[in-house]
C-alpha positions in Angstrom: 248.7 -98.2 117.7 246.2 -100.9 116.9 244.8 -101.9 113.5 242.5 -99.3 111.9 238.8 -99.4 112.6 237.0 -101.3 109.9 233.4 -102.5 109.2 231.6 -105.1 107.1 230.1 -103.5 104.0 228.8 -106.7 102.4 228.4 -110.4 103.0 228.2 -113.1 100.4 228.1 -116.9 100.0 228.4 -119.0 96.8 226.2 -122.0 97.2 227.3 -123.5 93.9 231.0 -123.1 93.0 231.5 -120.6 90.1 227.8 -119.6 90.0 226.2 -116.4 91.3 226.9 -114.8 94.7 224.1 -114.8 97.2 224.1 -111.6 99.3 223.4 -111.9 103.0 222.4 -109.4 105.7 223.9 -111.6 108.5 225.2 -115.1 109.0 226.4 -117.3 111.8 230.0 -118.3 111.9 230.9 -121.7 113.3 234.4 -122.8 114.4 236.2 -124.8 111.8 233.6 -124.2 109.1 233.0 -121.9 106.1 230.0 -119.6 106.0 227.0 -121.9 105.9 226.3 -123.3 102.4 229.3 -121.6 100.9 230.6 -123.8 97.9 228.3 -126.6 99.2 227.9 -127.8 95.6 230.0 -127.9 92.5 229.5 -129.0 88.9 232.0 -131.7 88.0 233.5 -131.3 84.5 234.4 -134.8 83.7 234.9 -137.7 86.2 237.0 -136.7 89.3 236.5 -139.7 91.5 234.9 -137.5 94.2 233.3 -139.7 96.9 230.5 -137.8 98.7 230.8 -140.3 101.7 234.5 -139.3 102.1 234.9 -136.0 100.4 238.3 -134.7 99.6 239.8 -131.6 98.1 240.2 -131.5 94.4 241.9 -128.7 92.3 239.4 -126.2 91.0 240.1 -127.1 87.3 238.2 -130.4 87.9 235.0 -128.4 88.1 233.2 -125.7 86.0 235.0 -122.5 87.0 235.2 -118.9 85.8 238.9 -119.3 85.3 238.2 -121.4 82.3 234.4 -121.1 81.7 233.7 -117.3 81.7 230.2 -117.9 80.2 229.1 -119.0 83.7 229.1 -115.3 84.7 226.3 -114.6 82.2 224.0 -116.9 84.3 221.9 -115.5 87.2 221.4 -118.3 89.8 219.6 -118.4 93.1 219.7 -121.0 95.8 216.9 -121.7 98.4 218.6 -123.0 101.5 215.4 -124.5 102.9 214.6 -126.6 99.8 218.1 -126.8 98.3 216.5 -125.6 95.0 218.8 -124.0 92.5 217.2 -121.7 89.9 219.2 -120.8 86.8 218.3 -117.7 84.8 219.7 -117.0 81.4 218.9 -114.2 78.9 216.1 -112.9 81.1 214.2 -116.1 81.7 214.3 -119.1 83.9 216.3 -121.8 82.1 216.4 -124.6 84.8 215.3 -125.4 88.3 216.1 -128.4 90.5 216.3 -129.6 94.1 219.9 -130.5 94.4 219.2 -133.2 97.0 217.1 -135.3 94.5 218.2 -137.3 91.5 215.5 -135.6 89.3 216.6 -132.1 90.4 220.3 -132.8 89.7 219.5 -134.2 86.3 217.6 -131.1 85.4 220.6 -128.9 86.3 223.0 -131.2 84.6 220.9 -131.2 81.4 221.0 -127.4 81.3 224.8 -127.4 81.4 225.0 -130.0 78.7 222.9 -127.6 76.5 224.6 -124.4 77.6 228.3 -125.2 77.2 228.8 -128.5 75.3 232.1 -127.5 73.8 233.6 -126.8 77.2 232.7 -130.1 78.9 235.3 -132.8 79.5 232.6 -135.4 80.2 229.0 -135.4 81.5 228.5 -132.5 84.0 227.6 -133.8 87.4 226.2 -132.0 90.5 228.4 -132.8 93.4 227.5 -132.2 97.1 229.4 -132.1 100.3 226.4 -131.9 102.5 226.5 -135.5 103.6 230.1 -135.4 104.7 230.9 -136.7 108.2 231.2 -133.8 110.7 231.2 -130.4 108.9 229.8 -130.2 105.4 232.5 -130.4 102.7 233.2 -127.1 100.9 234.4 -127.0 97.2 236.8 -124.2 98.1 239.9 -123.3 96.1 241.9 -124.4 99.2 241.7 -127.5 101.3 241.1 -125.7 104.6 237.7 -124.6 105.6 238.0 -120.8 105.5 236.2 -117.5 105.2 237.5 -115.1 102.5 237.9 -111.4 103.3 238.2 -108.6 100.7 239.6 -105.2 101.6 237.7 -102.7 99.4 240.6 -100.2 99.6 242.8 -102.8 97.9 240.2 -103.2 95.2 240.2 -99.4 94.8 244.0 -99.6 94.3 243.6 -102.2 91.6 241.1 -99.9 89.9 243.7 -97.1 89.9 246.2 -99.5 88.4 243.9 -100.7 85.7 242.3 -97.3 85.0 238.9 -99.0 84.9 236.2 -99.8 87.3 236.8 -103.1 89.2 233.7 -104.8 90.7 234.7 -106.3 94.1 232.6 -109.3 93.1 235.4 -110.3 90.7 237.2 -111.6 93.8 234.3 -113.8 95.0 234.9 -113.1 98.7 232.6 -113.7 101.7 233.2 -110.5 103.6 233.8 -107.1 102.1 235.6 -104.7 104.5 236.0 -100.9 104.5 238.2 -98.8 106.7 241.6 -100.6 106.2 244.2 -98.9 104.1 245.0 -100.7 100.8 246.8 -104.0 101.4 246.6 -103.7 105.2 245.0 -107.2 105.2 248.4 -108.7 104.4 249.8 -107.3 107.7 247.2 -109.4 109.6 248.7 -112.8 108.6 248.7 -114.9 111.8 246.7 -112.3 113.7 243.1 -112.7 115.0 240.2 -110.6 114.0 237.2 -110.0 116.2 233.7 -109.4 114.8 231.4 -109.2 117.7 231.8 -112.5 119.7 233.3 -114.2 116.6 237.0 -114.5 116.2 238.9 -115.5 113.1 242.6 -116.2 112.5 244.1 -115.0 109.3 245.9 -117.9 107.7 246.7 -117.1 104.0 246.8 -114.4 101.3 244.7 -115.2 98.3 246.6 -115.7 95.1 244.5 -114.5 92.2 243.8 -116.4 88.9 242.3 -115.6 85.6 238.8 -115.9 87.0 239.2 -112.2 88.2 239.6 -111.2 84.6 235.9 -111.9 84.0 233.3 -109.2 84.4 230.7 -110.7 86.8 227.9 -108.7 85.2 228.6 -109.6 81.6 230.7 -112.8 81.5 233.2 -110.9 79.3 237.0 -111.5 80.0 237.9 -107.8 79.8 240.7 -107.2 82.3 244.1 -108.8 83.2 243.9 -108.6 87.0 246.7 -111.0 88.0 249.1 -109.4 85.4 248.1 -105.9 86.7 248.7 -107.0 90.3 252.2 -108.3 89.4 253.2 -105.3 87.4 251.8 -102.7 89.7 252.3 -104.2 93.2 254.8 -107.0 92.8 252.4 -109.8 93.8 249.3 -111.5 92.4 247.3 -111.4 95.7 244.1 -109.7 96.7 242.2 -110.7 99.9 242.9 -113.1 102.8 241.6 -116.4 104.1 240.7 -116.7 107.8 239.7 -119.7 109.9 236.8 -119.3 112.3 238.1 -120.1 115.8 235.2 -118.8 117.9 231.7 -118.7 116.5 229.2 -115.9 116.5 226.7 -114.0 114.5 228.0 -111.4 112.1 226.1 -108.8 110.1 226.6 -105.9 107.6 227.8 -102.9 109.6 229.6 -104.9 112.3 233.1 -103.6 113.3 236.3 -105.7 112.8 239.1 -105.2 115.3 242.5 -106.7 115.7 245.2 -106.1 118.2 248.0 -106.2 115.7 250.4 -103.2 116.0 251.0 -100.9 113.0 
């Protein structure tokens, strides 16, 4: 028997690490890359030594992240891919806007974060970009590999049952939300290939969850203990999987996911 039928329910990218998700109707997957513009920018929290000409992986705690800076979830940000303009909304109004390719635009965004969260800064906040990296653009992912993250909505529902409260799948900040798999079936796919139309992805890693998932993405309030609940209820702290794109192709909401793994 093959893997159960599944489909894409939602697609997201996160143009700036730790800021708002950007919903997509469809996207093109490219071998060896993340979803286009996913984690293309990050806000450095104190000097890291990051070199945009030779970008390298840094641990997420070197940047502004929800794991430590839950107030970020109270912001509503939008990114225009054509102009690289980031717009930040706070308390119902536009608080900052800037073209992240220009010095003036980056300064406008950095000035906002100095005002918004001075007590949480370890040094001057700085907009970092991986766009100019040789070859594929650098992604400020939580892992060094260029991956796409997949969230099984049935697993999220199992976490809801364990917590006794609603759990927004956006807490897990995944790229592809999938329905149709039983809870935790995604872990059976490690090493397997998933086909989505002409695209093929190889599942390479389970995603270990941190305190960022405790933050309500709608309010910025740290109101749950997701990693603790996972450990106590299921014996692990994982939710979701990382996959590497091995064959490119266009994917969209509603597309089927298939795998030849036997269950």
